[in-house]
C-alpha positions in Angstrom: -42.5 -14.2 0.0 -39.5 -15.3 -1.7 -40.8 -18.0 -4.4 -38.7 -20.1 -6.8 -40.7 -20.2 -10.0 -39.1 -22.7 -12.7 -40.5 -22.9 -15.9 -40.9 -19.8 -17.8 -43.1 -20.6 -21.1 -46.1 -19.3 -22.5 -47.8 -19.9 -19.1 -45.2 -19.2 -16.8 -43.7 -16.1 -17.6 -46.9 -14.2 -17.0 -47.5 -16.1 -14.1 -44.1 -14.8 -12.7 -44.9 -11.5 -13.6 -48.0 -11.3 -11.9 -46.2 -12.6 -8.7 -43.6 -9.6 -9.0 -45.9 -7.3 -9.4 -47.7 -8.4 -6.4 -44.5 -8.0 -4.5 -43.1 -11.2 -4.1 -39.0 -12.1 -4.4 -38.8 -14.6 -7.4 -35.8 -16.8 -7.8 -36.2 -18.0 -11.5 -34.9 -20.5 -13.4 -35.9 -21.8 -17.4 -33.9 -22.4 -20.3 -34.9 -19.7 -22.3 -32.4 -16.7 -21.2 -34.3 -14.0 -22.8 -37.2 -14.5 -20.8 -35.0 -14.7 -17.7 -33.4 -11.2 -18.6 -36.8 -9.9 -19.1 -38.2 -11.0 -15.6 -35.0 -10.0 -14.0 -35.5 -6.5 -15.2 -38.7 -6.5 -13.5 -37.0 -7.4 -10.2 -36.5 -11.2 -10.3 -33.3 -13.3 -9.5 -31.6 -15.6 -11.8 -31.0 -19.1 -10.7 -28.5 -21.2 -12.3 -30.7 -24.5 -11.5 -33.7 -25.7 -9.7 -31.9 -26.7 -7.1 -30.1 -23.5 -6.8 -33.6 -21.7 -7.0 -35.2 -23.7 -4.3 -32.7 -23.5 -1.8 -33.3 -20.5 -0.3 -37.1 -20.1 -1.2 -40.0 -20.1 1.1 -42.4 -21.7 -1.8 -41.4 -23.6 -4.9 -43.8 -23.4 -7.9 -43.2 -25.2 -11.1 -44.8 -25.0 -14.5 -43.3 -27.2 -17.0 -44.4 -28.8 -20.2 -44.9 -32.5 -19.7 -44.1 -35.3 -17.0 -40.9 -36.1 -18.0 -40.1 -32.5 -17.4 -41.8 -32.4 -14.1 -39.8 -35.7 -12.9 -36.3 -33.9 -14.3 -36.7 -31.0 -12.6 -38.0 -32.2 -9.2 -35.8 -35.6 -9.1 -32.8 -34.7 -10.7 -29.2 -34.6 -9.3 -29.7 -30.8 -9.5 -33.6 -30.7 -9.2 -35.5 -29.2 -6.8 -35.6 -31.8 -4.2 -31.5 -31.6 -3.9 -32.0 -28.0 -2.7 -35.2 -27.5 -1.2 -35.5 -27.2 2.7 -37.5 -29.5 4.9 -41.1 -27.9 5.7 -41.0 -25.5 2.6 -44.3 -25.8 0.5 -44.6 -26.8 -3.1 -46.9 -26.7 -5.7 -46.5 -28.0 -9.5 -48.9 -26.1 -12.1 -48.2 -28.3 -15.0 -50.7 -30.6 -16.8 -49.6 -34.0 -16.3 -51.0 -37.4 -15.4 -52.1 -37.8 -12.0 -49.7 -40.9 -11.2 -46.8 -38.4 -12.0 -48.2 -35.7 -9.8 -48.6 -38.5 -6.8 -45.2 -40.0 -7.4 -43.5 -37.1 -7.4 -45.3 -35.6 -4.4 -44.5 -38.6 -2.6 -40.9 -38.2 -3.0 -41.3 -34.9 -1.5 -43.1 -35.9 1.4 -40.3 -38.4 2.0 -37.9 -35.2 2.3 -40.6 -33.6 4.5 -41.9 -31.4 1.7 -45.6 -31.1 1.2 -46.4 -30.7 -2.2 -49.5 -29.7 -4.2 -50.7 -30.3 -8.2 -52.6 -27.4 -9.3 -53.1 -27.2 -13.2 -55.1 -24.2 -14.6 -57.4 -23.2 -16.9 -57.7 -20.1 -18.5 -55.1 -19.8 -21.4 -52.3 -17.5 -22.2 -54.8 -14.3 -21.6 -55.9 -15.6 -18.3 -52.2 -16.2 -17.3 -51.5 -12.5 -18.0 -54.8 -10.9 -16.8 -54.5 -12.8 -13.4 -57.7 -14.5 -14.0 -56.7 -18.4 -14.0 -58.4 -21.3 -12.7 -56.5 -23.1 -10.4 -57.3 -26.8 -9.7 -55.7 -28.1 -6.7 -54.7 -31.2 -5.4 -53.5 -31.0 -1.5 -54.1 -31.4 2.0 -56.5 -28.7 3.3 -53.5 -27.5 5.4 -51.4 -26.9 2.3 -54.1 -25.7 0.5 -54.7 -22.8 2.7 -51.0 -21.9 2.3 -51.2 -21.8 -1.1 -54.4 -20.2 -1.9 -53.2 -16.6 -1.1 -50.4 -17.0 -3.6 -52.4 -18.8 -6.4 -55.0 -15.9 -5.8 -52.6 -13.3 -6.9 -52.2 -15.2 -10.4 -55.9 -16.7 -10.7 -59.6 -15.8 -9.9 -61.1 -19.0 -9.2 -59.0 -21.4 -7.1 -60.6 -25.0 -6.2 -59.7 -27.4 -3.9 -60.1 -30.7 -5.4 -59.2 -33.0 -3.1 -56.1 -34.9 -2.2 -52.8 -34.6 -4.5 -53.6 -35.8 -8.1 -57.1 -35.0 -8.1 -56.1 -31.4 -9.6 -54.7 -33.3 -12.8 -58.0 -35.5 -12.9 -60.1 -32.3 -12.9 -58.0 -30.7 -15.8 -57.8 -33.8 -17.9 -61.6 -34.5 -17.6 -62.5 -31.0 -18.6 -60.3 -31.1 -21.2 -61.6 -34.2 -22.7 -65.0 -32.7 -22.4 -63.8 -29.1 -24.3 -62.0 -31.3 -26.9 -65.0 -33.3 -27.8 -67.3 -30.1 -27.5 -65.0 -28.5 -30.2 -65.5 -31.1 -32.3 -69.1 -31.2 -32.2 -69.9 -27.2 -32.4 -67.3 -27.7 -35.5 -69.4 -30.3 -37.2 -72.8 -28.6 -36.6 -71.4 -25.4 -38.0 -69.8 -26.9 -41.1 -73.4 -28.7 -41.5 -75.2 -25.4 -41.3 -73.0 -24.0 -43.8 -73.2 -26.5 -46.3 -77.2 -26.9 -46.1 -77.1 -23.2 -46.6 -78.0 -21.0 -43.4 -76.3 -18.1 -42.6 -73.4 -19.5 -39.8 -74.1 -16.2 -37.7 -78.1 -16.9 -37.6 -76.8 -20.6 -36.9 -74.7 -19.7 -34.0 -77.2 -17.5 -32.1 -79.9 -20.2 -32.3 -77.4 -22.6 -30.9 -76.3 -20.1 -28.1 -79.7 -19.3 -27.0 -81.2 -23.0 -27.2 -79.9 -26.5 -25.7 -77.0 -26.7 -28.1 -75.1 -23.9 -26.2 -72.0 -24.4 -24.6 -68.6 -22.6 -23.9 -67.0 -23.8 -27.5 -69.9 -22.1 -29.2 -71.0 -19.3 -27.5 -67.4 -18.0 -26.2 -64.9 -19.6 -28.7 -67.0 -20.5 -31.7 -64.8 -22.1 -34.6 -66.4 -20.6 -37.3 -64.8 -17.5 -39.0 -66.6 -14.4 -38.4 -69.1 -15.3 -35.6 -67.3 -14.3 -32.6 -64.8 -11.5 -33.3 -62.8 -12.0 -30.1 -62.2 -15.7 -30.7 -58.9 -17.4 -32.7 -61.1 -18.0 -35.7 -61.3 -14.1 -36.3 -57.4 -14.0 -36.4 -56.7 -17.3 -38.6 -56.3 -19.3 -35.6 -53.5 -17.9 -33.7 -53.0 -17.5 -30.2 -55.5 -19.2 -27.7 -55.0 -22.8 -26.8 -52.4 -24.7 -29.4 -54.0 -27.9 -31.1 -50.9 -29.9 -29.9 -51.6 -28.9 -26.3 -55.2 -30.3 -26.7 -53.7 -33.2 -28.2 -51.3 -33.8 -25.0 -54.5 -33.6 -22.7 -56.5 -35.7 -24.6 -53.4 -38.1 -24.9 -53.3 -37.7 -20.7 -57.0 -38.4 -20.7 -57.4 -41.7 -22.7 -54.0 -43.2 -21.1 -55.8 -42.3 -17.6 -58.9 -44.0 -18.5 -57.0 -47.0 -20.1 -55.5 -47.4 -16.6 -58.9 -47.2 -15.0 -60.6 -49.6 -17.2 -62.9 -46.6 -18.0 -64.2 -46.4 -21.5 -63.8 -42.8 -23.1 -65.0 -43.4 -26.6 -65.7 -40.0 -27.9 -62.4 -39.0 -26.0 -60.6 -41.4 -28.4 -62.1 -40.3 -31.4 -61.2 -36.9 -30.5 -57.5 -37.6 -29.7 -57.6 -39.3 -33.3 -59.0 -36.3 -34.9 -56.6 -33.8 -33.4 -53.6 -36.4 -33.9 -54.5 -36.2 -37.7 -54.4 -32.3 -37.5 -50.9 -32.4 -36.0 -50.1 -34.9 -39.0 -51.2 -32.1 -41.4 -48.5 -29.5 -40.0 -51.5 -27.9 -38.3 -50.4 -28.4 -34.7 -49.4 -24.7 -33.8 -52.8 -23.4 -34.6 -55.3 -22.9 -32.1 -57.3 -26.0 -31.5 -60.5 -24.5 -32.8 -59.2 -24.8 -36.0 -60.3 -28.3 -36.1 -63.2 -26.8 -37.9 -61.3 -26.8 -41.3 -61.2 -30.9 -41.0 -65.0 -29.9 -42.1 -65.0 -27.0 -44.0 -65.0 -27.3 -47.8 -62.0 -26.0 -49.8 -62.5 -22.2 -50.7 
């Protein structure tokens, strides 16, 4: 299949590599010339704009940093909708607010283009390994078209409902993730301050009612889990700035829905403080350092 893939950042580039490995022809666009050249070396074709990438493609995929980029890439004068053919399926895998996803999909529909939102979970490791979870908001018909292609980049392809529901699932999940990481950080720091061995404490939590992914897989305390970012100085993984962005999306969506998210708002402020300290580039689990005693 000839696929336009637009947005080749930390997530998009490995996703595109997996599609090239699967034998697809890719029309590529990104502002980063180095990654374009790398993927061209793997068989991709470089396009000069989102419009050019979409013009002769059978499917369009975008993976962009924020809602403003999605609107520009899709709705701009040289954007996807200026070049895409009537009836071409499309999917945006960015993590943005549900309303933007719906607005852009509505603009696409007016041109006879069915568009889905399909944000992902699994991080850069999952993108490279092809084990991402895709949360897809689309009609049943469009989901059936997209599912085989998404399955070449991910392991779990979940149909959440109509367009926009993929974003709802993503921001709710990451709202809980941000809160749970702070909870684990508080518990681990309290245990350390009171004198228990942190490995012992983590083992108890992970076999008791406090067990959660933030503790048993991604524990923020150094020395507890060898594969967690805490074991490598909080490098790699899911950046704190990205968590802050997702918490902002969740709290703004909650405001629009008049739905309280008290713990989510507190989590957002804690990650905002982390960002202001210049720690936004660290993995989000480094929030634990807000609770650790200086050494």
